[in-house]
C-alpha positions as CSV (number, residue, x, y, z in Angstrom):
1,X,119.7,84.4,93.3
2,X,119.3,88.0,91.4
3,X,116.0,89.5,92.2
4,X,114.9,93.1,89.9
5,X,111.5,94.4,88.9
6,X,111.1,93.3,85.2
7,X,107.5,94.6,84.2
8,X,104.8,95.7,85.7
9,X,102.0,94.2,87.8
10,X,99.7,95.3,84.9
11,X,102.3,93.8,81.4
12,X,101.3,90.0,83.9
13,X,98.2,90.5,84.8
14,X,95.9,92.9,82.3
15,X,92.9,92.4,84.5
16,X,92.5,96.0,86.2
17,X,96.5,95.8,87.3
18,X,98.3,98.8,88.8
19,X,100.8,100.2,87.3
20,X,103.0,101.0,90.9
21,X,102.9,97.0,91.0
22,X,105.8,95.1,90.0
23,X,106.6,91.6,89.7
24,X,109.0,89.0,88.9
25,X,108.3,86.0,86.2
26,X,107.9,82.9,87.6
27,X,109.6,80.2,85.1
28,X,111.5,78.5,87.9
29,X,108.7,77.8,90.5
30,X,109.2,81.2,92.3
31,X,107.9,84.8,91.8
32,X,107.8,87.8,93.3
33,X,105.3,90.3,93.7
34,X,105.8,94.5,95.3
35,X,102.8,95.2,97.0
36,X,101.4,99.3,97.1
37,X,99.3,100.3,100.4
38,X,96.3,101.3,98.1
39,X,93.1,99.5,98.9
40,X,93.3,97.0,95.4
41,X,96.4,95.7,96.4
42,X,94.6,92.8,98.5
43,X,93.1,92.0,94.8
44,X,95.8,92.6,92.7
45,X,98.7,90.2,95.8
46,X,95.0,87.3,94.6
47,X,95.1,88.2,91.2
48,X,98.8,87.9,91.0
49,X,98.3,84.0,93.2
50,X,96.1,82.7,91.1
51,X,97.9,83.3,87.9
52,X,101.4,81.9,88.6
53,X,99.5,79.3,90.5
54,X,97.0,78.6,87.1
55,X,101.0,79.3,85.5
56,X,102.0,76.7,86.8
57,X,99.5,74.2,86.6
58,X,98.8,73.5,90.2
59,X,95.3,71.8,91.1
60,X,92.0,74.5,91.4
61,X,92.1,73.6,94.5
62,X,95.7,74.3,95.9
63,X,95.8,78.0,94.0
64,X,92.0,78.7,95.9
65,X,93.9,77.9,99.3
66,X,96.7,80.0,98.3
67,X,95.1,82.8,97.0
68,X,93.2,82.3,100.5
69,X,96.2,82.6,102.3
70,X,97.8,85.2,100.1
71,X,94.6,87.4,101.2
72,X,94.9,87.1,104.8
73,X,98.6,87.0,105.1
74,X,98.6,90.5,102.6
75,X,95.9,92.3,104.5
76,X,97.6,91.6,108.1
77,X,100.7,93.6,106.4
78,X,99.2,96.1,104.8
79,X,96.9,96.5,108.3
80,X,99.8,95.5,111.3
81,X,102.9,96.3,109.0
82,X,103.0,99.5,107.3
83,X,105.4,101.7,108.3
84,X,104.2,105.7,108.2
85,X,106.7,108.2,106.2
86,X,108.0,109.4,109.0
87,X,111.9,108.3,109.6
88,X,112.5,105.8,112.2
89,X,115.7,105.4,114.5
90,X,117.4,102.4,115.1
91,X,120.3,101.5,116.9
92,X,123.7,102.3,114.6
93,X,127.2,102.0,115.1
94,X,127.5,105.5,117.5
95,X,124.0,106.3,118.3
96,X,120.7,106.2,116.3
97,X,120.0,106.7,112.5
98,X,117.6,106.8,110.5
99,X,115.6,105.1,108.7
100,X,113.3,106.4,105.6
101,X,110.0,104.4,105.4
102,X,110.4,101.8,101.9
103,X,109.6,102.8,99.2
104,X,107.5,99.5,99.3
105,X,105.2,98.6,101.6
106,X,105.0,95.2,101.3
107,X,106.3,92.5,98.9
108,X,104.7,88.6,98.1
109,X,106.5,86.1,96.9
110,X,105.7,82.6,96.1
111,X,107.8,79.4,95.7
112,X,106.9,76.3,94.6
113,X,108.6,73.5,96.3
114,X,108.4,69.7,96.2
115,X,105.2,69.4,97.9
116,X,104.0,73.1,98.8
117,X,103.6,76.3,97.9
118,X,105.6,78.4,100.0
119,X,103.7,82.2,100.5
120,X,105.8,84.8,101.8
121,X,104.7,88.1,103.1
122,X,107.1,90.6,104.2
123,X,106.8,94.3,105.4
124,X,108.4,97.0,107.6
125,X,106.3,95.3,110.7
126,X,108.3,94.9,113.9
127,X,106.1,93.8,116.1
128,X,105.2,89.6,115.7
129,X,101.9,87.7,114.6
130,X,99.3,87.1,117.1
131,X,96.5,84.8,117.3
132,X,93.3,86.3,118.8
133,X,90.6,84.4,119.8
134,X,88.1,84.7,117.5
135,X,84.9,86.9,118.3
136,X,82.4,85.8,116.5
137,X,80.9,89.1,115.7
138,X,83.6,90.6,115.1
139,X,84.2,91.9,111.9
140,X,87.9,90.9,112.0
141,X,90.4,89.1,113.4
142,X,90.0,85.3,111.9
143,X,92.4,85.6,108.8
144,X,94.9,84.5,111.3
145,X,93.3,81.1,112.2
146,X,91.9,80.9,108.4
147,X,95.8,81.1,107.9
148,X,96.9,78.2,110.4
149,X,93.6,75.8,108.6
150,X,94.4,76.3,104.6
151,X,98.0,76.0,105.5
152,X,100.1,73.0,106.2
153,X,102.6,75.3,108.3
154,X,102.8,79.0,109.3
155,X,105.0,81.1,111.3
156,X,107.6,84.1,110.9
157,X,111.2,85.8,110.7
158,X,112.1,87.3,113.8
159,X,111.1,91.2,113.7
160,X,114.2,93.3,113.7
161,X,114.1,97.2,112.6
162,X,113.9,96.2,109.0
163,X,110.8,94.3,109.5
164,X,110.0,90.4,109.4
165,X,107.7,88.3,106.5
166,X,105.2,86.3,107.5
167,X,104.7,82.6,105.3
168,X,103.0,79.7,104.6
169,X,103.0,76.4,103.4
170,X,100.3,74.9,101.0
171,X,99.7,71.6,100.4
172,X,100.2,70.2,96.7
173,X,97.9,67.5,97.6
174,X,95.1,70.3,98.0
């Protein structure tokens, strides 16, 4: 599969989308969207998910569950997985090499499978996700609990110098 930016999110999602994002159309059950680090990114990702899954004619409850899962995955990526503009030192063949921060801080990919939708967010963070004990008075810390409740399964790729992908599958049964 060849992946390349096609149009801006503004062209695909005219309602308040932002030009610095990229999307890839999804006629065959795959869609991807570059995510920026601006405050509107979570809302853009949620809108992208709803528009894509509605275009695939999935049930409204599946679309809303996937949108909530994406909200949490993107929020975590932006909070914990964004690399600063400073280059990182990573092991190279002889010594260390400097690797610049990525052009876009994270990617969202949606894949329609036979029985589920796979929601995956890739970022440059090298730490694995951590499920915290929920503090009833805290304003944050429940995101992965929501992902766990709304998805059939979730997990992540082993983090390395290029980052990680956190994924969740949402059942088409709703």
